[in-house]
C-alpha positions as CSV (number, residue, x, y, z in Angstrom):
1,M,41.2,-29.2,-6.4
2,N,44.0,-31.3,-4.9
3,R,45.5,-32.0,-1.5
4,R,47.7,-28.9,-1.6
5,K,44.7,-26.6,-1.4
6,P,44.7,-24.6,1.9
7,E,41.1,-25.6,2.7
8,L,42.0,-29.3,2.3
9,Q,45.2,-29.1,4.4
10,T,43.2,-27.8,7.4
11,L,40.2,-30.1,6.9
12,D,38.4,-30.7,10.2
13,L,35.6,-33.2,9.9
14,A,34.6,-32.6,13.5
15,T,32.9,-29.3,12.4
16,W,31.1,-30.9,9.5
17,P,27.3,-31.2,10.0
18,G,26.4,-34.9,10.0
19,V,23.7,-37.1,8.4
20,A,21.4,-39.6,10.1
21,W,22.4,-42.4,7.7
22,T,20.8,-45.1,9.8
23,E,17.4,-43.9,8.9
24,L,18.0,-44.2,5.1
25,D,17.0,-47.2,2.9
26,A,19.6,-49.9,2.1
27,A,20.7,-48.5,-1.3
28,A,21.0,-44.9,-0.1
29,R,22.8,-46.0,3.1
30,T,25.4,-48.0,1.2
31,L,26.1,-45.1,-1.1
32,I,26.5,-42.4,1.5
33,E,28.6,-44.7,3.8
34,A,31.0,-45.2,0.9
35,R,31.2,-41.4,0.3
36,M,31.7,-40.6,4.0
37,Q,34.4,-43.3,4.3
38,A,36.2,-41.9,1.4
39,I,36.3,-38.4,2.9
40,E,37.3,-39.7,6.3
41,R,40.2,-41.6,4.7
42,F,41.2,-38.5,2.8
43,A,41.2,-36.4,6.0
44,R,43.5,-39.0,7.7
45,G,46.0,-38.5,4.8
46,E,45.7,-41.8,3.0
47,A,46.7,-42.0,-0.7
48,I,44.1,-41.4,-3.3
49,T,44.8,-44.7,-5.0
50,S,44.1,-46.7,-1.8
51,I,40.9,-44.7,-1.2
52,E,39.7,-45.6,-4.7
53,Q,40.4,-49.3,-4.2
54,A,38.8,-49.4,-0.7
55,T,35.7,-47.4,-1.3
56,G,35.2,-47.6,-5.1
57,V,34.9,-43.8,-5.3
58,N,36.6,-42.2,-8.2
59,R,39.1,-39.4,-7.4
60,R,37.1,-36.9,-9.5
61,Q,34.0,-37.7,-7.5
62,L,36.0,-37.5,-4.3
63,Y,37.1,-34.0,-5.0
64,R,33.6,-33.1,-6.1
65,W,32.2,-34.3,-2.8
66,L,34.8,-32.3,-0.9
67,K,33.9,-29.2,-2.8
68,R,30.2,-29.7,-2.2
69,G,30.9,-30.3,1.5
70,L,32.8,-27.1,1.9
71,S,30.1,-25.1,0.1
72,T,28.1,-22.6,2.3
73,H,24.6,-23.7,3.3
74,P,21.7,-21.3,3.5
75,D,21.8,-21.6,7.3
76,G,25.3,-20.0,7.4
77,R,27.3,-23.2,8.0
78,I,29.0,-25.4,5.5
79,F,27.1,-28.3,3.9
80,G,29.5,-30.9,5.4
81,F,28.2,-34.4,5.1
82,R,24.8,-33.1,4.1
83,G,26.2,-32.4,0.6
84,L,26.8,-36.1,0.0
85,H,23.1,-36.8,-0.5
86,R,22.0,-37.9,-3.9
87,Y,20.2,-35.1,-5.9
88,R,21.1,-32.5,-3.3
89,R,21.5,-29.1,-4.9
90,V,24.2,-27.0,-3.3
91,T,23.9,-24.0,-5.7
92,E,20.9,-22.2,-7.2
93,Y,20.0,-22.9,-10.8
94,V,21.2,-20.2,-13.1
95,R,19.9,-20.0,-16.7
96,V,22.6,-19.5,-19.3
97,S,20.8,-19.9,-22.7
98,K,18.5,-17.3,-24.1
99,I,14.8,-17.5,-23.4
100,T,12.9,-19.5,-26.0
101,V,9.4,-20.1,-24.8
102,Q,7.3,-23.0,-26.2
103,G,3.7,-23.9,-26.2
104,E,0.6,-21.7,-26.4
105,R,1.5,-18.2,-25.1
106,G,4.8,-19.5,-23.7
107,S,3.7,-22.2,-21.3
108,R,7.0,-24.2,-21.4
109,G,10.7,-23.6,-21.7
110,A,11.0,-20.6,-19.3
111,A,12.9,-22.3,-16.4
112,G,15.1,-19.7,-14.8
113,A,13.9,-16.9,-17.1
114,F,12.7,-14.7,-14.2
115,C,16.2,-14.8,-12.5
116,Q,17.8,-14.1,-15.8
117,L,15.5,-11.1,-16.3
118,L,16.4,-9.7,-12.9
119,D,20.1,-10.2,-13.6
120,A,19.9,-8.4,-16.9
121,H,18.0,-5.4,-15.4
122,P,19.3,-4.6,-11.8
123,S,16.7,-1.9,-11.3
124,L,13.9,-4.5,-11.1
125,P,15.1,-6.5,-8.1
126,A,16.0,-3.2,-6.3
127,W,12.4,-2.0,-6.9
128,L,11.0,-5.3,-5.7
129,R,13.0,-5.2,-2.5
130,L,11.8,-1.6,-1.9
131,Q,8.2,-2.7,-2.3
132,V,8.7,-5.5,0.2
133,K,10.2,-3.1,2.6
134,R,7.3,-0.7,2.2
135,R,4.9,-3.6,2.8
136,R,3.2,-3.3,-0.5
137,V,2.7,-7.0,-0.4
138,T,2.3,-9.1,2.8
139,L,2.2,-12.7,3.8
140,S,-0.5,-14.7,5.7
141,Q,0.5,-18.0,7.2
142,V,-1.8,-21.0,6.7
143,H,-1.4,-23.3,9.6
144,T,-0.7,-26.9,8.5
145,E,1.1,-29.8,10.2
146,D,3.3,-31.0,7.3
147,R,5.0,-27.8,6.1
148,L,4.9,-24.1,6.0
149,R,2.2,-22.7,3.8
150,T,2.0,-19.0,3.1
151,R,-0.3,-16.8,0.9
152,L,0.6,-13.5,-0.6
153,C,-1.7,-10.5,-0.2
154,G,-1.6,-7.6,-2.6
155,L,0.1,-9.5,-5.4
156,R,-2.3,-8.3,-8.2
157,A,-1.6,-4.6,-7.7
158,L,2.1,-5.2,-7.3
159,H,2.2,-7.4,-10.5
160,A,0.6,-4.6,-12.5
161,D,3.2,-2.1,-11.2
162,F,6.0,-4.6,-12.0
163,L,4.9,-4.8,-15.6
164,Q,5.0,-1.0,-15.8
165,Q,8.6,-1.2,-14.5
166,C,9.5,-3.7,-17.2
167,R,8.1,-1.4,-19.9
168,A,10.1,1.4,-18.4
169,A,13.2,-0.8,-18.6
170,G,12.8,-1.1,-22.4
171,L,11.1,-4.5,-22.7
172,T,8.5,-5.0,-25.4
173,V,5.6,-7.4,-25.9
174,A,7.9,-9.8,-27.7
175,D,10.2,-10.1,-24.7
176,Y,9.8,-12.0,-21.5
177,P,7.6,-11.7,-19.4
178,F,5.0,-10.2,-21.8
179,N,5.3,-13.2,-24.2
180,T,4.1,-15.7,-21.6
181,D,0.6,-16.7,-20.6
182,G,0.5,-15.4,-17.0
183,R,3.2,-12.7,-17.6
184,A,5.4,-14.3,-15.0
185,V,3.0,-13.8,-12.1
186,R,3.8,-17.2,-10.6
187,S,7.6,-16.5,-10.9
188,L,7.0,-13.1,-9.3
189,A,5.1,-14.7,-6.4
190,A,7.9,-17.3,-5.9
191,Y,10.5,-14.6,-5.9
192,L,8.6,-12.4,-3.4
193,K,8.1,-15.3,-1.0
194,G,11.7,-16.2,-1.2
195,E,12.7,-12.6,-0.5
196,M,10.4,-12.4,2.4
197,L,11.3,-15.8,3.9
198,R,15.0,-15.3,3.4
199,T,15.3,-14.8,7.1
200,F,12.9,-15.4,9.9
201,A,13.0,-11.7,10.8
202,T,11.9,-10.5,7.4
203,G,9.2,-13.3,7.2
204,A,7.8,-12.3,10.6
205,R,7.8,-8.6,9.7
206,A,6.0,-9.5,6.4
207,V,3.3,-11.4,8.3
208,G,2.9,-8.5,10.8
209,A,4.9,-9.4,13.9
210,S,6.3,-6.5,15.9
211,H,8.7,-8.5,18.1
212,L,10.7,-11.6,17.7
213,K,10.8,-14.3,20.4
214,G,12.4,-17.6,20.9
215,L,16.0,-16.8,19.8
216,P,18.5,-18.4,22.2
217,T,20.8,-15.8,23.6
218,H,24.4,-16.4,24.5
219,D,26.1,-14.1,26.9
220,E,29.4,-14.5,25.1
221,D,27.9,-12.9,22.0
222,N,27.3,-9.5,23.6
223,G,30.5,-9.4,25.6
224,A,28.8,-10.3,29.0
225,Q,29.8,-13.2,31.1
226,R,27.5,-16.0,32.0
227,V,25.4,-15.2,35.1
228,T,26.5,-17.6,37.8
229,R,26.2,-15.5,41.0
230,P,24.0,-12.8,42.6
231,Y,24.7,-9.2,41.9
232,Q,26.6,-10.1,38.7
233,V,23.9,-8.9,36.3
234,V,20.8,-6.9,37.1
235,E,18.0,-5.5,34.9
236,F,16.2,-2.2,35.2
237,D,13.0,-1.0,33.6
238,G,9.9,1.0,34.2
239,H,6.3,-0.2,33.9
240,R,3.2,1.9,33.8
241,L,0.6,0.2,36.0
242,D,-2.7,-0.5,34.2
243,I,-5.0,0.8,37.0
244,R,-7.0,3.9,37.9
245,L,-6.1,5.5,41.2
246,K,-7.5,8.1,43.5
247,V,-6.1,10.5,46.1
248,V,-7.8,11.5,49.4
249,V,-7.2,15.1,50.5
250,R,-8.5,16.8,53.7
251,D,-9.2,20.5,53.5
252,Q,-8.8,23.0,56.3
253,L,-12.2,22.1,57.8
254,G,-11.3,18.4,57.9
255,F,-13.6,17.2,55.1
256,E,-12.3,14.5,52.7
257,H,-12.1,15.1,49.0
258,Q,-11.4,12.2,46.6
259,F,-10.1,12.8,43.1
260,E,-9.0,10.4,40.3
261,I,-5.3,10.8,39.3
262,E,-3.3,9.6,36.4
263,R,-1.6,6.2,36.2
264,V,1.7,5.9,37.9
265,W,5.1,4.3,37.0
266,F,6.5,1.3,38.7
267,L,10.4,1.2,38.5
268,A,12.3,-1.9,39.7
269,I,15.8,-3.4,39.6
270,I,15.9,-7.2,39.6
271,D,18.8,-9.6,40.0
272,V,19.1,-12.1,37.1
273,C,20.7,-15.0,39.0
274,T,18.1,-15.2,41.8
275,R,15.2,-13.2,40.3
276,A,15.0,-11.1,43.5
277,V,13.9,-7.5,43.4
278,L,16.7,-5.4,44.9
279,G,14.7,-2.2,45.0
280,Y,11.7,-0.4,43.5
281,H,10.2,3.0,43.3
282,I,6.7,4.4,42.4
283,A,6.9,7.6,40.3
284,L,4.0,9.9,39.7
285,G,3.7,11.7,36.4
286,R,3.1,11.0,32.8
287,E,6.8,10.0,32.4
288,Y,9.4,9.1,34.9
289,S,12.5,11.3,35.1
290,R,16.2,10.8,35.7
291,Y,15.6,11.7,39.4
292,D,13.2,8.7,39.6
293,V,15.9,6.5,38.1
294,V,18.4,7.7,40.7
295,K,15.9,7.2,43.5
296,T,15.4,3.5,42.4
297,I,19.1,3.0,42.5
298,E,19.3,4.4,46.0
299,N,16.5,2.1,47.2
300,A,18.3,-0.9,45.7
301,L,21.5,0.1,47.5
302,E,20.1,0.9,50.9
303,G,18.8,-1.8,53.2
304,H,15.1,-2.3,52.9
305,R,13.0,-0.9,55.8
306,A,10.0,-2.9,56.9
307,R,6.7,-1.2,56.4
308,C,3.8,-1.1,58.8
309,F,0.7,-2.1,56.9
310,T,-2.6,-0.4,57.5
311,I,-4.8,-2.6,55.3
312,P,-6.3,-5.4,57.4
313,G,-4.9,-8.8,56.5
314,L,-1.6,-7.6,55.0
315,S,1.6,-8.7,56.6
316,Y,5.0,-10.1,55.7
317,E,4.8,-13.9,55.4
318,A,7.2,-16.2,57.1
319,G,9.1,-17.1,53.9
320,G,8.7,-13.7,52.2
321,G,10.3,-10.3,52.5
322,F,13.2,-8.6,50.8
323,P,16.8,-9.8,50.4
324,S,18.4,-7.0,52.5
325,Q,15.6,-7.4,55.0
326,R,16.3,-11.1,55.5
327,M,20.1,-10.8,55.2
328,P,21.3,-7.4,56.5
329,E,24.8,-7.9,55.0
330,L,23.3,-7.3,51.6
331,A,22.7,-3.6,52.4
332,Y,24.8,-1.4,50.1
333,A,25.9,-4.4,48.0
334,T,26.7,-3.3,44.4
335,W,26.2,-5.1,41.1
336,E,28.7,-5.5,38.2
337,W,26.4,-5.2,35.1
338,I,23.1,-3.5,34.6
339,K,20.8,-3.9,31.5
340,L,18.3,-1.2,30.6
341,D,16.5,0.2,27.6
342,N,17.1,3.4,25.7
343,A,14.7,5.7,27.5
344,K,15.9,9.3,27.9
345,A,15.7,9.1,31.6
346,N,17.9,6.0,31.7
347,L,20.5,7.5,29.4
348,A,20.7,10.9,31.1
349,N,24.1,12.1,32.2
350,E,23.1,11.9,35.9
351,S,21.7,8.3,35.5
352,L,24.9,7.1,33.8
353,A,27.1,8.9,36.2
354,A,25.3,7.4,39.2
355,L,25.7,3.9,37.7
356,C,29.2,4.1,36.2
357,E,31.1,6.4,38.5
358,F,29.3,6.0,41.9
359,V,28.1,2.4,41.8
360,G,31.0,1.3,39.5
361,C,29.1,-1.0,37.2
362,C,28.9,-1.5,33.4
363,V,25.8,-0.2,31.6
364,D,24.3,-2.2,28.8
365,A,21.7,-0.1,26.9
366,G,20.1,-2.7,24.6
367,P,18.7,-2.1,21.2
368,T,15.5,-0.2,20.8
369,F,12.1,-2.1,20.6
370,R,13.7,-5.3,21.9
371,P,12.2,-6.0,25.3
372,D,13.3,-9.6,25.0
373,E,16.9,-8.4,25.7
374,R,15.6,-7.9,29.3
375,P,13.4,-11.0,29.8
376,Y,13.5,-11.3,33.6
377,I,12.3,-7.8,34.4
378,E,9.6,-8.0,31.7
379,R,8.4,-11.3,33.1
380,F,8.3,-9.8,36.6
381,F,6.1,-7.0,35.4
382,G,3.8,-9.6,33.9
383,T,3.6,-11.3,37.3
384,I,2.7,-8.0,39.0
385,A,0.1,-7.3,36.4
386,S,-1.5,-10.8,36.7
387,R,-1.3,-11.0,40.5
388,L,-2.0,-7.4,41.5
389,S,-3.2,-4.9,38.8
390,S,-5.8,-7.2,37.1
391,R,-7.4,-8.0,40.4
392,L,-8.1,-4.5,41.6
393,P,-11.1,-2.2,40.8
394,G,-10.3,0.2,38.0
395,Y,-8.1,-2.1,36.0
396,T,-7.7,-0.6,32.5
397,G,-6.9,-3.9,30.8
398,S,-4.2,-4.8,28.4
399,H,-6.2,-3.4,25.4
400,P,-9.4,-1.3,25.0
401,H,-11.5,-4.5,24.3
402,D,-10.3,-6.4,27.3
403,V,-13.2,-8.0,29.2
404,R,-11.5,-7.5,32.5
405,R,-11.6,-3.7,31.9
406,A,-15.4,-3.8,31.8
407,L,-15.7,-6.2,34.8
408,S,-13.5,-4.1,37.1
409,D,-15.0,-0.7,36.0
410,P,-16.6,0.9,39.1
411,K,-18.9,3.0,36.9
412,G,-17.5,6.4,37.9
413,N,-17.6,5.8,41.6
414,V,-14.3,7.2,42.7
415,R,-14.7,5.8,46.2
416,L,-14.2,2.3,44.8
417,Y,-10.8,3.1,43.5
418,I,-7.8,2.3,45.6
419,S,-5.7,5.2,46.9
420,L,-2.1,5.8,46.3
421,D,-1.2,4.9,49.9
422,E,-3.0,1.6,49.5
423,L,-1.2,0.9,46.3
424,D,2.1,1.4,48.0
425,E,1.2,-1.2,50.6
426,L,-0.1,-3.6,48.0
427,V,3.0,-3.4,45.9
428,E,5.1,-3.9,49.0
429,Y,3.1,-7.0,49.9
430,A,3.1,-8.3,46.3
431,I,6.9,-8.1,46.0
432,A,7.5,-9.6,49.5
433,T,5.1,-12.5,48.6
434,Y,6.8,-13.0,45.2
435,H,10.1,-13.4,47.0
436,G,8.7,-16.3,49.1
437,T,7.0,-18.0,46.2
438,P,8.7,-21.0,44.4
439,H,10.0,-19.8,41.0
440,A,9.9,-22.2,38.0
441,G,13.1,-20.7,36.6
442,L,14.9,-21.6,39.8
443,N,13.8,-25.2,39.9
444,N,10.9,-24.4,42.3
445,V,13.2,-22.5,44.7
446,T,12.1,-19.2,46.0
447,P,14.2,-16.1,45.2
448,L,15.1,-15.6,48.8
449,E,16.2,-19.2,49.2
450,A,18.3,-18.8,46.1
451,M,19.9,-15.6,47.4
452,E,20.6,-17.2,50.8
453,Y,22.1,-20.3,49.2
454,F,24.6,-18.2,47.1
455,V,25.4,-15.6,49.8
456,R,25.5,-17.7,53.0
457,G,25.8,-21.3,51.6
458,R,28.3,-20.9,48.9
459,Q,29.7,-17.7,50.3
460,Q,30.0,-15.9,47.0
461,L,32.2,-12.8,47.0
462,L,30.3,-9.6,46.8
463,T,31.3,-6.0,46.5
464,W,29.9,-3.3,48.8
465,L,29.6,0.4,48.5
466,P,32.5,2.1,50.4
467,E,31.6,3.6,53.8
468,R,32.3,7.1,52.7
469,H,29.8,6.8,49.8
470,R,27.1,5.4,52.0
471,R,27.1,8.7,54.0
472,T,27.0,10.7,50.8
473,L,24.4,9.1,48.6
474,C,23.6,12.6,47.4
475,L,26.7,12.3,45.2
476,L,24.5,10.1,43.0
477,Q,23.3,13.3,41.5
478,S,25.5,15.4,39.4
479,A,26.8,18.6,41.1
480,R,25.6,22.1,40.3
481,R,28.2,24.9,40.2
482,C,26.7,27.9,41.9
483,P,28.6,31.1,42.6
484,V,28.5,32.6,46.1
485,R,26.9,36.0,46.1
486,A,26.8,38.8,48.6
487,Y,26.1,42.5,48.6
488,L,28.2,44.5,51.1
489,N,26.4,47.8,50.4
490,K,23.1,46.3,51.4
491,G,24.3,44.1,54.2
492,I,23.2,40.8,52.5
493,R,25.4,37.9,53.7
494,P,26.9,35.3,51.4
495,H,24.5,32.9,49.8
496,I,23.8,31.0,46.6
497,N,20.8,31.0,44.3
498,L,19.4,27.6,43.2
499,Y,16.2,27.3,41.2
500,G,14.9,30.7,42.2
501,V,15.5,30.3,45.9
502,R,18.3,31.6,48.2
503,Y,20.3,29.1,50.2
504,T,22.8,29.8,53.1
505,S,24.0,28.5,56.4
506,D,25.7,29.8,59.5
507,V,29.1,28.9,58.1
508,L,28.5,30.3,54.6
509,A,27.0,33.5,55.9
510,C,30.2,34.2,57.8
511,S,32.6,33.2,55.1
512,T,33.6,36.4,53.4
513,S,36.5,34.7,51.6
514,L,34.1,32.6,49.6
515,I,32.3,35.5,47.9
516,G,32.6,35.2,44.1
517,Q,33.8,31.6,44.3
518,R,31.8,28.6,43.0
519,L,30.5,25.8,45.1
520,L,29.6,22.2,44.2
521,I,25.9,21.8,45.2
522,Y,24.4,18.3,45.5
523,L,20.7,18.3,46.0
524,N,18.0,15.7,46.8
525,A,15.4,16.1,44.1
526,G,12.8,14.7,46.5
527,D,13.3,17.4,49.1
528,L,14.8,20.8,48.3
529,R,14.6,22.3,51.7
530,S,18.3,21.8,52.1
531,V,21.3,21.0,49.9
532,R,24.9,19.9,50.6
533,A,27.7,22.2,49.5
534,F,31.3,21.3,48.7
535,L,34.3,23.5,47.7
536,L,35.8,23.0,44.3
537,D,38.6,21.0,45.8
538,G,36.1,18.5,47.3
539,T,36.1,19.8,50.8
540,E,32.7,19.7,52.4
541,L,31.2,23.0,53.4
542,G,28.0,21.7,55.0
543,V,24.3,21.8,54.6
544,L,22.7,24.9,53.2
545,D,19.0,25.6,54.0
546,A,16.5,27.3,51.8
547,Q,15.3,30.7,53.0
548,G,11.8,32.0,53.4
549,A,8.7,29.9,53.1
550,W,10.6,27.3,51.0
551,R,12.3,26.1,54.2
552,V,9.0,25.4,56.0
553,M,7.2,22.8,53.9
554,P,8.9,19.9,52.0
555,H,8.9,20.1,48.2
556,N,10.7,18.5,45.3
557,L,12.2,20.0,42.2
558,K,9.2,19.4,40.0
559,L,6.9,21.1,42.5
560,R,9.1,24.2,42.8
561,Q,9.4,24.5,39.0
562,E,5.6,24.3,38.7
563,I,5.1,26.9,41.3
564,L,7.6,29.3,39.8
565,K,6.1,28.7,36.4
566,E,2.6,29.5,37.7
567,K,3.8,32.6,39.4
568,G,5.5,33.8,36.2
569,R,2.4,33.1,34.2
570,R,0.2,35.2,36.5
571,R,2.7,38.1,36.7
572,S,1.2,39.1,40.0
573,R,2.9,40.2,43.2
574,T,2.4,38.0,46.2
575,V,2.6,39.0,49.8
576,V,6.0,38.4,51.4
577,E,4.5,36.3,54.3
578,S,2.5,34.1,52.0
579,N,3.5,30.5,51.5
580,P,3.8,29.6,47.8
581,I,3.4,25.9,48.5
582,E,0.1,26.4,50.3
583,E,-1.2,28.6,47.5
584,Y,-0.2,25.8,45.1
585,V,-2.1,23.3,47.2
586,H,-5.3,25.4,47.2
587,E,-5.1,25.9,43.5
588,K,-4.6,22.2,42.7
589,L,-7.4,21.3,45.1
590,H,-9.7,23.6,43.1
591,K,-8.6,22.2,39.8
592,A,-8.5,18.5,40.8
593,K,-12.2,18.1,40.4
594,G,-12.1,18.5,36.7
595,A,-8.6,17.4,35.7
596,R,-6.8,14.2,36.5
597,R,-3.4,15.8,35.9
598,A,-4.1,18.4,38.6
599,A,-5.2,15.6,40.9
600,S,-1.9,13.7,40.2
601,D,0.1,16.8,41.0
602,L,-1.9,17.2,44.2
603,S,-1.4,13.6,45.2
604,Q,2.3,13.9,44.6
605,L,2.4,16.9,46.9
606,V,0.3,15.3,49.6
607,R,2.5,12.2,49.5
608,L,5.6,14.4,49.8
609,L,4.2,16.3,52.8
610,A,3.1,13.1,54.5
611,S,6.4,11.4,54.2
612,A,8.6,14.4,55.1
613,P,10.3,14.4,58.6
614,T,9.6,17.1,61.1
615,V,13.0,17.0,62.7
616,R,15.4,18.6,60.2
617,T,18.3,19.8,62.3
618,P,20.2,17.0,64.1
619,L,21.3,17.1,67.7
620,G,23.9,19.8,68.2
621,P,27.0,19.5,70.3
622,G,25.9,20.4,73.8
623,T,28.0,21.1,76.9
624,G,26.0,19.8,79.7
625,S,22.5,19.4,78.2
626,A,21.2,17.9,75.0
627,K,19.5,20.5,72.9
628,A,17.6,20.0,69.6
629,K,15.8,22.3,67.3
630,L,12.4,21.1,65.9
631,T,10.9,22.6,62.9
632,T,7.2,21.8,62.3
633,H,5.2,22.0,59.1
634,D,3.6,25.3,60.1
635,G,7.0,27.0,60.2
636,S,7.2,27.4,64.0
637,A,10.6,26.5,65.4
638,T,10.9,25.5,69.1
639,T,14.0,24.8,71.1
640,R,13.8,22.0,73.7
641,D,16.2,21.8,76.6
642,D,16.4,19.0,79.1
643,A,17.2,21.4,82.0
644,A,14.9,24.3,82.3
645,K,16.7,27.6,82.3
646,P,15.4,31.0,83.5
647,S,14.6,33.2,80.6
648,A,16.5,36.4,80.4
649,P,14.7,39.6,79.5
650,T,14.7,40.3,75.8
651,R,15.8,43.6,74.3
652,A,14.4,45.2,71.3
653,R,16.7,45.2,68.2
654,K,17.0,47.9,65.6
655,L,15.0,47.3,62.4
656,G,17.2,46.2,59.5
657,I,14.8,47.6,56.9
658,G,14.3,51.2,55.7
659,T,12.3,53.8,57.5
660,G,10.0,54.4,54.6
661,Q,11.0,58.1,54.3
662,V,10.5,59.7,50.9
663,F,13.3,61.9,49.6
């Protein structure tokens, strides 16, 4: 090695790991100071002769120290000044001579023999790595203060199998390891420990850890920028609440029926910079769907509406609330980057289209089984579990042997469970209170104060959803292409068929030119009584209403699919005037006493019916008087006019159905 080597011409001592030489004894300090001074003089370009005279370091030793310093350390960096220590080994020991054991049964003279054996037979180390991967042998950590102590479990059985592999490789009793006293059991244990502890991930997996924690993350490593302002990076995830719930249903006679339902999902979007929850959604069902993901996105975009609490003692605190509730200008503010996991509902085409094309943000689907990639939303779910779920009756606990599970068990008394409506109010109150509580990650500043500081104090620039998109949030869903059908010989006007139901409107029913063409249909998965239709060129056609009993009562996509599936399973004819949703309610009410899944379906339907608006047709253009058409839940439609008009005599119309004659 000489000065003309490329690595020596670009020598940068600023990147060399240093040595705390002030803590060494006098002899070691003098020695390492001389070596460090020689290398620094060499880096400055001084002549070798002057370096030898000034430091007393021979040029051969100088080049040797440079070579040691540029060697790769096990931590991935170079040794640097750490390679200047006396007796510091920078390469592993490799045995060159043949194995000649000495002493009784080969107790001496076998240094490096095990590594030489593995180098001579490559099938043996490959077999050992496979056994480690299959967890044939595991580690157990013994906690000590001075150093890491580990103990191998399952070594005896693996050692016997290793000897069988050696015999299969052609080794005899005169060869190593059969000619030693312990048959290389200690060398095998040292090799297995070194293989397991080569990295922290393999060591943790060998001990039994399922997740890794404590690794400092750098936004530059994954391509994301450092979070310095609100709405720059948000995190989304779903959490299944560990609590048993009930639903209260009133029958036709007014009697209350209480049933236990399945656990529900709590979906939320949280801002990384301010730790504020931008929007949340409670989903019923065993798994949340892509429609629930889109609904959570809608709730995060729209301005938060204040809730009227019915539980005594619950109200918004003075410093609590939601960001868009305290600062109305945050309504329809969009984010730049969203982090989520690899759930199927998150990676569905509709979910990705809503985030990338409609909101216009970047989607970061982190690696599987790595919840630490989204630490803020996971920590928020832990806060909800500790402050809300664990304090309610019916808490299921974090594991089957949790003491809190037994303490909060109401012993089968369903009346002690909280209802779904009460849970909605409690979640609203918990999040509003969380926003007004000092956060340790924000230097004891509340999330709302942090949001107000960035938005109004520093006046950070935000991006908002365009006005045209705010009026068409239905475009968050992907469009269905439905053909316009009509039957001239039967007098059936133009319409479309969507999920087994016919849809039409006054405009579509009179548009003969659209027969046979396809329309872009955008639906609201939470209420399928009406959909929005567009032409293929993007022109809006208007709202299409469902026909028959499906237009009377509110229902979602899942409910319609369940009803149609049940009707197909029965293979029975129903009366034309019957309401399929009412039949479904009566059936689930009958089954809810013995099945929690049926009770969950019933609670979802009851919640949908309770939250549905009764006014479905907006005020129409009037000439002189305001007129509105009100549609009630029972299907009756009334027309209200401010100025009473005399009713004209009605005339009977001709029946549009057949006469029933038999030919």
